[in-house]
N, C-alpha and C positions, 0 to 999 in steps of 0.2 A: 504494500499499499504506499503510495507516494506520501511525503510529508506536505501538509497543507500550509503550515506556518512554521518555517525554519527557526525563526527567532523563538518562538514558544518552545520548540523541541530543545534548542540550545539551553534555554533557561531551565527547562525541566531536567536535563542532563546535568547541568551544573549543580542544581539543588540536589539531585540524587547522589552526586559525588560528595557534596558537603554533608549529607546526612548519613552517608555509608551505605546507601541502598544500591549504588552502582560503583564499579571499579573500572580500572583501566582495561581489564581483560573484556568486560562487557562492551566497552565502547570501541576497542581496537583488535579484539580477538586474541587468539593465542600467541600471535607475534607481536604483542604491545611493546616488549622491550626493543625489538627493531624499529618499530615506529618511533619510540623515544630517542633511539640513536640517531635516526635521521633528523629528528627535530632538533637534537643537540647540535648536530653539525650545522643545520641552517640557521640556528640562533647564534652560533659562534661567528658565522659569517656577517650576520645582521649586526652584531655587537662590534665586530671589527670595523665594519663600514659605518658605524655610529648611526644606524637606522633607529628612529625615534618610536619603537614598538612599545605598546603599554605592557608587554610581558615582562620587560626590565624595570617596572616600577610598581609601587604599591597603589592601592586604590586611591590614596591621598596625593599621589604623583611623586613620592620620594623614589630615589634611584635604589635599585637592590643591589646589595654586594654578593658576588658569587664566590663560592668556595672553590679553592683549588681542587683539581681533578683527583689528586692522591688522597683526598679525604673521604672518597666514595669507595671505602674497603669492601663493602658487602655486595658490589654491583655484579650481577651476572652478565657477562659480555655476549654469551653465545646466543641469546634471544631465542632459545629453542622452545619457550613456552611450558617447559617442565617445571618451573618455579611456582610456588604458591604465593598468593597475595592474600593478606588478612582482609 
């Protein structure tokens, strides 16, 4: 069934994520870690080129500080979908 109102669907998904009713596997499928890895690469280019995306700031507009990559000790890089998500 096609989406009638994409904005309503987006807001419902955001609310579902916030409430814990949805998770990234629901939204991106079993390869959700690969989708995140691609997003991470795209955002690195956007940050490097100083593109003013709202993903780099808080709701109030303050700039977010990114952690160095070596702090992500528990990251599963194979993206095989065999990991569990709480």
